[in-house]
C-alpha positions as a Markdown table, in Angstrom:
| # | Residue | x | y | z |
|---|---|---|---|---|
| 1 | Unk | -0.5 | 20.0 | -6.2 |
| 2 | Unk | 1.6 | 16.9 | -6.4 |
| 3 | Unk | 0.2 | 13.5 | -5.7 |
| 4 | Unk | 1.6 | 10.0 | -6.1 |
| 5 | Unk | 0.2 | 6.7 | -7.3 |
| 6 | Unk | 1.9 | 3.3 | -7.1 |
| 7 | Unk | 0.4 | 0.7 | -9.3 |
| 8 | Unk | -0.3 | -2.3 | -7.2 |
| 9 | Unk | 0.7 | -4.8 | -9.9 |
| 10 | Unk | 3.8 | -5.4 | -11.9 |
| 11 | Unk | 3.7 | -3.8 | -15.4 |
| 12 | Unk | 5.4 | -5.4 | -18.4 |
| 13 | Unk | 8.5 | -3.6 | -19.5 |
| 14 | Unk | 6.8 | -2.4 | -22.7 |
| 15 | Unk | 3.9 | -0.9 | -20.7 |
| 16 | Unk | 6.4 | 0.9 | -18.5 |
| 17 | Unk | 8.1 | 2.3 | -21.6 |
| 18 | Unk | 4.7 | 3.5 | -23.0 |
| 19 | Unk | 4.2 | 5.4 | -19.7 |
| 20 | Unk | 7.7 | 6.9 | -19.9 |
| 21 | Unk | 6.9 | 8.2 | -23.4 |
| 22 | Unk | 3.8 | 9.9 | -21.9 |
| 23 | Unk | 5.8 | 12.0 | -19.4 |
| 24 | Unk | 4.4 | 15.5 | -19.4 |
| 25 | Unk | 1.3 | 14.4 | -21.3 |
| 26 | Unk | -2.2 | 13.9 | -20.1 |
| 27 | Unk | -3.0 | 10.4 | -18.9 |
| 28 | Unk | -6.5 | 9.5 | -17.9 |
| 29 | Unk | -7.6 | 6.4 | -16.0 |
| 30 | Unk | -11.3 | 5.9 | -16.7 |
| 31 | Unk | -12.1 | 4.2 | -13.4 |
| 32 | Unk | -11.6 | 5.5 | -9.9 |
| 33 | Unk | -7.9 | 6.0 | -9.2 |
| 34 | Unk | -6.5 | 6.1 | -5.7 |
| 35 | Unk | -3.6 | 8.5 | -5.1 |
| 36 | Unk | -1.8 | 10.0 | -2.1 |
| 37 | Unk | -0.3 | 13.3 | -1.3 |
| 38 | Unk | 2.2 | 11.4 | 0.8 |
| 39 | Unk | 4.8 | 9.5 | -1.2 |
| 40 | Unk | 5.6 | 7.1 | 1.7 |
| 41 | Unk | 2.0 | 6.1 | 1.9 |
| 42 | Unk | 1.9 | 5.5 | -1.9 |
| 43 | Unk | 5.1 | 3.4 | -1.6 |
| 44 | Unk | 3.5 | 1.1 | 1.0 |
| 45 | Unk | 1.8 | -0.8 | -1.8 |
| 46 | Unk | 3.7 | -3.3 | -4.0 |
| 47 | Unk | 4.3 | -2.5 | -7.6 |
| 48 | Unk | 7.0 | -1.4 | -10.0 |
| 49 | Unk | 5.7 | 1.9 | -11.3 |
| 50 | Unk | 5.3 | 5.1 | -9.2 |
| 51 | Unk | 3.5 | 7.9 | -10.9 |
| 52 | Unk | 4.3 | 11.4 | -9.6 |
| 53 | Unk | 1.4 | 13.5 | -10.8 |
| 54 | Unk | 1.4 | 17.3 | -11.0 |
| 55 | Unk | -2.1 | 18.7 | -11.1 |
| 56 | Unk | -2.6 | 22.4 | -12.2 |
| 57 | Unk | -4.3 | 24.4 | -9.5 |
| 58 | Unk | -7.2 | 25.3 | -11.8 |
| 59 | Unk | -8.0 | 21.6 | -12.0 |
| 60 | Unk | -8.0 | 21.3 | -8.3 |
| 61 | Unk | -10.6 | 24.0 | -7.9 |
| 62 | Unk | -12.9 | 23.2 | -10.8 |
| 63 | Unk | -14.4 | 20.1 | -9.2 |
| 64 | Unk | -12.6 | 17.6 | -11.4 |
| 65 | Unk | -10.9 | 16.2 | -8.3 |
| 66 | Unk | -12.2 | 15.2 | -4.9 |
| 67 | Unk | -10.0 | 14.9 | -1.8 |
| 68 | Unk | -11.3 | 12.0 | 0.2 |
| 69 | Unk | -8.4 | 11.6 | 2.6 |
| 70 | Unk | -10.7 | 11.9 | 5.6 |
| 71 | Unk | -12.4 | 8.6 | 4.5 |
| 72 | Unk | -9.1 | 6.8 | 4.0 |
| 73 | Unk | -8.0 | 3.9 | 6.1 |
| 74 | Unk | -4.5 | 5.4 | 6.0 |
| 75 | Unk | -5.4 | 9.0 | 6.8 |
| 76 | Unk | -2.2 | 10.5 | 5.4 |
| 77 | Unk | -3.8 | 13.8 | 4.1 |
């Protein structure tokens, strides 16, 4: 499954570089993190960093994720 997240704040260049170094590595945000399956929906928010996140299917099915698109204001499923 592929989802997108656009940070809704501008990151410093050095922070962007740290994320670039983490490509293909696990990144964990400790708080709730909103994402979208629809890239255009993710890009509606302002920011300078778009994460394209690939989630292994075993993580999708082992309850580590919850799809709440039906509760979303944007309903982009």
